[in-house]
C-alpha positions as CSV (number, residue, x, y, z in Angstrom):
1,M,-30.7,-103.2,33.3
2,I,-30.2,-103.4,30.1
3,T,-33.8,-102.1,28.0
4,P,-35.1,-101.3,24.5
5,L,-34.5,-98.3,25.1
6,R,-31.5,-97.8,26.4
7,V,-30.5,-99.5,23.6
8,I,-31.9,-97.0,21.4
9,I,-30.4,-94.1,23.6
10,A,-27.2,-96.1,23.0
11,L,-27.3,-96.4,18.8
12,C,-28.6,-92.3,19.0
13,L,-24.8,-91.3,21.0
14,I,-22.6,-94.2,18.8
15,A,-24.3,-93.1,15.2
16,P,-22.3,-89.7,14.8
17,F,-19.8,-91.7,16.1
18,V,-19.1,-95.1,13.3
19,A,-20.4,-92.2,10.3
20,M,-17.5,-90.3,10.9
21,L,-15.1,-92.2,11.8
22,W,-15.5,-94.0,9.6
23,V,-14.0,-91.5,6.4
24,S,-13.6,-93.9,3.6
25,S,-17.4,-93.6,2.9
26,Y,-17.3,-89.7,2.3
27,A,-14.2,-89.0,1.1
28,K,-14.7,-87.9,-1.6
29,T,-15.9,-83.8,-3.4
30,D,-19.2,-85.3,-5.3
31,P,-21.6,-85.0,-5.3
32,A,-21.3,-81.1,-4.5
33,L,-23.8,-79.0,-3.0
34,G,-23.8,-75.5,-3.4
35,G,-20.3,-75.8,-4.5
36,I,-19.3,-77.3,-1.9
37,P,-17.5,-80.6,-1.9
38,F,-19.0,-83.2,0.1
39,F,-17.0,-84.0,2.6
40,Y,-16.8,-80.8,4.2
41,W,-21.1,-80.4,3.9
42,Y,-21.5,-84.4,5.3
43,Q,-19.4,-83.4,7.6
44,M,-21.3,-80.3,8.3
45,L,-25.0,-82.3,7.6
46,W,-24.0,-84.9,10.9
47,V,-22.9,-81.7,13.2
48,L,-27.1,-81.1,12.8
49,I,-27.6,-84.7,13.3
50,S,-25.4,-85.7,16.3
51,T,-27.1,-82.3,17.8
52,A,-30.5,-84.1,17.2
53,L,-30.1,-87.4,17.8
54,T,-28.0,-86.5,20.9
55,M,-31.6,-84.6,22.8
56,I,-33.5,-87.3,21.6
57,A,-31.2,-89.9,23.5
58,Y,-31.9,-87.5,26.4
59,K,-35.3,-86.9,26.1
60,L,-35.7,-91.3,26.3
61,W,-33.4,-91.3,29.2
62,Q,-35.0,-88.7,30.8
63,H,-38.4,-91.2,30.7
64,D,-36.8,-94.2,31.0
65,Q,-35.6,-92.8,34.7
66,R,-38.9,-91.5,34.8
67,S,-40.6,-94.5,34.3
68,R,-38.5,-96.6,36.5
69,T,-38.5,-94.2,39.8
70,A,-42.3,-95.0,39.6
71,S,-42.6,-98.4,39.0
72,G,-40.0,-98.3,42.3
73,S,-38.1,-100.8,40.2
74,H,-34.9,-98.5,40.7
75,T,-31.9,-99.2,43.2
76,S,-28.8,-97.6,43.9
77,D,-26.6,-99.6,41.3
78,D,-29.5,-97.6,37.8
79,N,-28.6,-93.9,39.6
80,K,-25.0,-94.5,39.8
81,G,-23.9,-91.6,36.5
82,G,-27.3,-91.1,35.0
83,A,-28.6,-87.6,35.3
84,S,-30.7,-85.7,37.5
85,K,-34.3,-85.1,37.3
């Protein structure tokens, strides 16, 4: 079942891929940060952003699974491929 929470989880996980695959948005040298060209520091910034977004997605997934288990609305299909408790 698609819920608003699961849409947020998906966006958190998809955003880094979109940002890194859209190379023309960061294929330049300016602005430099501490002498490091934009091309490099932008990618390194996304390493940190990706970590944070993945952590947020995981915490939201845990919350979603706990609330579904507590309400008794989960089925065998919901548990396929999900994280363990």
